[in-house]
C-alpha positions in Angstrom: -4.3 12.3 -53.1 -4.1 16.1 -53.7 -2.2 18.2 -51.4 -5.0 19.9 -49.8 -6.5 16.9 -48.8 -3.0 15.5 -47.6 -3.0 18.6 -45.5 -6.5 18.0 -43.8 -5.7 14.1 -43.0 -2.2 15.1 -41.6 -4.2 17.9 -39.2 -6.8 15.6 -38.2 -4.0 13.0 -37.4 -2.1 15.4 -35.3 -5.3 16.9 -33.4 -6.1 13.1 -32.5 -2.8 12.3 -31.3 -2.7 15.4 -29.1 -5.9 14.6 -27.7 -4.7 11.0 -26.8 -1.5 12.4 -25.5 -3.5 14.8 -23.0 -4.0 13.5 -19.8 -7.8 13.5 -19.1 -7.2 13.9 -15.3 -4.3 15.7 -14.4 -5.0 15.0 -10.9 -4.5 11.4 -11.5 -1.1 12.0 -13.3 0.0 14.1 -10.4 -0.9 11.3 -8.1 0.9 8.6 -10.2 4.1 10.5 -10.3 4.0 11.1 -6.5 3.7 7.2 -5.8 6.5 6.6 -8.3 8.6 9.1 -6.5 7.9 7.5 -3.3 8.9 4.0 -4.7 12.3 5.5 -6.2 13.2 6.8 -2.8 12.3 3.5 -1.1 14.5 1.6 -3.8 17.6 3.9 -2.7 17.0 3.6 1.0 17.1 -0.3 0.5 20.1 0.0 -1.7 22.3 2.3 0.2 21.0 3.2 3.7 22.7 1.7 6.9 19.3 1.0 8.1 18.3 -1.4 5.2 16.9 -4.6 5.9 18.5 -6.0 3.1 21.9 -8.4 3.3 25.1 -7.3 1.7 24.6 -9.6 -1.0 21.2 -8.7 -1.6 22.1 -4.8 -1.8 24.7 -5.9 -4.5 22.0 -7.6 -6.6 19.4 -5.1 -5.8 17.5 -3.8 -8.9 14.5 -2.3 -7.3 11.1 -3.6 -5.6 8.3 -4.7 -7.9 4.9 -3.2 -7.6 1.5 -3.1 -9.2 0.9 0.1 -11.5 -0.5 2.8 -9.3 -4.4 3.0 -9.7 -6.0 5.9 -7.9 -9.2 3.8 -7.6 -7.4 1.8 -4.7 -7.1 5.4 -2.8 -10.4 4.7 -1.1 -12.3 6.4 1.8 -13.1 4.1 4.9 -15.3 4.7 7.9 -13.5 4.5 10.9 -15.2 3.5 14.1 -12.7 3.8 17.3 -13.5 1.3 20.3 -15.1 2.7 23.1 -12.3 1.2 25.2 -9.1 0.0 23.9 -8.4 -3.6 24.3 -4.9 -5.5 23.8 -4.8 -8.2 21.2 -1.9 -10.5 20.6 -0.6 -11.0 17.0 1.4 -13.9 15.9 4.8 -13.1 14.4 6.9 -14.8 11.7 9.5 -15.7 14.5 6.6 -17.8 16.5 6.5 -15.3 19.3 3.4 -13.2 19.8 3.5 -9.4 20.1 1.2 -7.1 21.9 -1.1 -4.8 20.1 -3.8 -2.4 21.1 -7.1 -2.7 18.9 -7.9 0.9 17.8 -10.9 0.5 15.8 -12.7 -0.7 12.7 -12.5 0.3 9.0 -15.2 -0.1 6.6 -15.3 0.5 3.0 -16.3 -0.7 -0.4 -14.6 -1.8 -3.3 -16.3 -2.6 -6.6 -19.7 -2.8 -4.7 -18.5 -5.2 -1.9 -18.5 -4.2 1.6 -14.9 -4.9 3.3 -13.8 -4.6 6.8 -10.4 -4.3 8.3 -9.3 -3.9 12.1 -6.8 -1.1 12.9 -4.1 -1.8 15.6 -1.6 0.1 17.4 1.7 -1.5 18.7 1.6 -1.4 22.7 5.1 -1.0 23.2 5.2 2.0 20.7 2.1 3.8 22.2 4.0 6.1 24.2 6.6 7.4 21.6 4.2 7.1 18.6 0.7 7.4 19.8 -0.8 8.5 16.5 0.5 5.7 14.5 -2.1 3.0 13.2 -1.1 -0.3 12.0 -3.1 -2.4 9.5 -2.0 -5.7 8.4 -4.0 -7.5 5.8 -3.9 -10.3 3.3 -6.0 -10.5 0.1 -6.1 -13.0 -3.0 -2.9 -11.9 -4.3 -1.0 -13.3 -1.3 1.4 -15.9 -1.8 0.7 -15.4 -5.4 1.6 -11.9 -7.0 2.3 -10.4 -3.4 4.0 -11.8 -0.3 2.4 -14.5 1.1 2.6 -13.7 4.8 0.8 -10.4 3.8 1.4 -6.7 3.7 0.9 -3.7 5.8 -0.8 -0.1 5.6 0.0 2.7 8.1 -1.5 6.0 8.7 -1.8 8.6 11.4 -4.4 8.5 13.9 -7.6 10.7 12.4 -8.0 12.2 15.9 -11.1 11.9 18.2 -14.0 13.4 16.2 -12.6 12.2 12.8 -14.7 9.3 11.5 -13.3 8.9 7.9 -9.8 8.0 6.5 -8.1 7.5 3.4 -7.1 3.8 2.8 -4.4 4.0 -0.1 -3.6 0.2 -1.0 -1.2 1.7 -3.6 1.2 2.4 -0.4 0.9 -1.4 1.0 4.1 -2.6 1.6 5.8 -5.7 2.4 7.4 -6.4 6.3 11.0 -6.8 6.5 11.0 -10.4 6.9 9.8 -10.5 3.1 13.2 -9.6 2.7 15.4 -10.9 5.4 14.1 -13.9 7.5 16.2 -12.5 10.7 13.3 -10.3 11.1 10.1 -10.9 13.2 7.0 -9.6 11.7 3.4 -9.4 12.7 1.4 -11.6 10.7 -2.3 -10.4 9.9 -5.0 -12.0 12.1 -7.7 -14.0 10.4 -10.2 -11.1 10.5 -8.0 -9.1 8.1 -8.0 -11.2 5.3 -9.9 -9.3 2.4 -11.7 -11.8 0.1 -10.7 -9.7 -2.9 -7.6 -9.4 -4.8 -5.9 -6.1 -4.0 -3.6 -5.4 -7.3 -1.9 -2.5 -5.7 1.1 -1.7 -3.8 4.0 -3.9 -3.3 4.7 -7.4 -4.9 6.7 -10.1 -3.9 10.3 -9.5 -3.3 12.4 -11.5 -5.6 
């Protein structure tokens, strides 16, 4: 191969390499970096904070939580329909006792063309101190396989009186403390909050 042809081939190769390495969607890259940053911060909290739910022996052997890879498609819009009048609902916990929650409303969203619904709650004992905290416990088809068997949680701030759309980010789905330490009592997602899809996003089983 002559020198000129070799140079052309090399130039084409370099252009192709740059095209492949350049992110097509910079916002996706920024989002993934932010998710990874949050995950590293949580690892640091679990490893060293006095408030960590991990036992001392667990901290000594802790190598970080396991997660599904960040996937921006799991950051989805949901229609939020608040209840006209809030009603109380008892949710069973991992310790066998029931904890009182207030049903805040209904979340309707679509994943891969499938219509799905979750119920949003607020813990009654925290209503006065954290009036804007919305709690969404759920299970899905990864529960007991890739993710914690008793389910995972989502949390977000109340969207306000006149807001009817929220963002559900399943990349932020996290395990309850009882997934790490059986001394904790954690709410078990009610049957109505079982998603008939595999949510391959968020935190995986704790090992």
